[in-house]
C-alpha positions in Angstrom: 29.0 58.0 16.3 25.7 57.9 14.6 25.3 54.2 13.5 23.7 53.6 10.1 23.4 49.9 11.3 24.6 47.4 13.8 24.7 43.6 13.3 26.0 40.2 14.6 28.6 38.7 12.8 28.9 34.7 12.7 32.2 35.5 14.4 30.4 36.5 17.6 31.1 40.3 17.5 28.7 43.1 16.8 29.7 45.1 13.7 28.6 48.8 13.4 28.6 50.7 10.1 28.6 54.5 11.1 26.7 57.1 9.1 30.1 59.0 8.9 32.0 56.1 7.5 29.3 55.3 4.9 29.0 58.9 3.8 32.6 60.1 3.9 34.6 57.0 2.7 32.4 54.3 1.2 30.0 56.3 -1.1 33.2 58.7 -2.0 35.5 55.9 -2.9 32.8 53.6 -4.2 29.9 55.5 -5.7 28.3 52.4 -6.9 27.6 51.3 -3.3 24.8 53.9 -3.3 21.6 52.2 -2.2 23.7 49.1 -1.0 23.4 49.4 2.8 21.1 46.3 3.1 23.5 44.3 1.0 26.5 45.3 3.2 24.4 44.4 6.3 23.5 41.0 4.7 27.1 40.2 4.2 28.1 40.7 7.7 25.2 38.7 9.0 25.2 36.0 6.4 28.8 35.9 4.7 29.8 33.3 2.0 33.3 33.6 3.6 35.1 35.6 6.1 39.1 35.8 5.7 41.7 37.4 7.8 43.3 40.5 6.1 46.4 39.9 4.4 47.6 43.4 4.9 46.2 44.4 8.4 46.2 41.7 11.3 43.4 43.7 13.0 40.8 43.5 10.1 38.5 40.8 8.6 37.4 40.6 5.1 33.9 39.6 4.4 32.6 38.4 1.2 28.9 37.9 0.1 26.7 37.8 -3.0 26.2 41.1 -4.6 23.0 42.6 -5.4 24.7 44.8 -8.0 23.2 44.7 -11.5 26.6 44.8 -13.1 27.2 41.1 -14.1 30.9 41.4 -13.4 30.5 42.6 -10.0 29.1 39.6 -8.4 30.9 39.9 -4.8 30.4 42.4 -2.3 33.5 42.7 -0.3 33.4 44.5 3.4 36.6 45.4 5.4 35.9 45.1 9.2 38.3 46.6 11.9 38.0 44.2 14.9 40.5 46.1 17.2 38.6 48.9 18.1 39.1 49.0 22.0 35.9 47.3 22.9 34.1 44.0 22.1 32.4 45.7 19.0 33.9 46.1 15.5 33.5 48.7 12.8 33.2 48.6 9.0 35.9 50.4 7.3 35.1 49.9 3.6 32.8 48.1 1.2 32.9 47.7 -2.6 31.6 45.2 -5.4 34.1 43.1 -7.2 34.1 40.2 -9.6 35.2 37.4 -7.2 36.5 36.7 -3.7 40.2 38.0 -4.0 42.5 40.6 -3.0 44.8 40.9 0.1 43.2 38.0 2.2 44.8 35.6 4.5 43.6 32.5 6.1 39.8 31.5 6.1 38.1 32.3 9.5 34.5 31.4 8.4 33.1 29.5 5.2 29.4 28.9 4.9 28.6 25.2 4.4 
């Protein structure tokens, strides 16, 4: 796997975004993410909040401030798979949205 980046989460694990996942899923499904690699990286390193997924128990949902110029898309949401078979985690998807919402469970981390 060719890593686009790997950063440490405040939850204590290393999170990798592969070039393949970025190109074949994130940019295809969410073309407005083009050029937002640093924003996604920052959301993992410095999230506003992290929730457990309300749909997939092995995933966490990260939220951070968006660098998107569109006023309604103020939040960057990043889905991270934590059950990868090793101590690391991987980014599944990322997109911009208006608020912290959508298939989230309990709070795992909140920035004070």
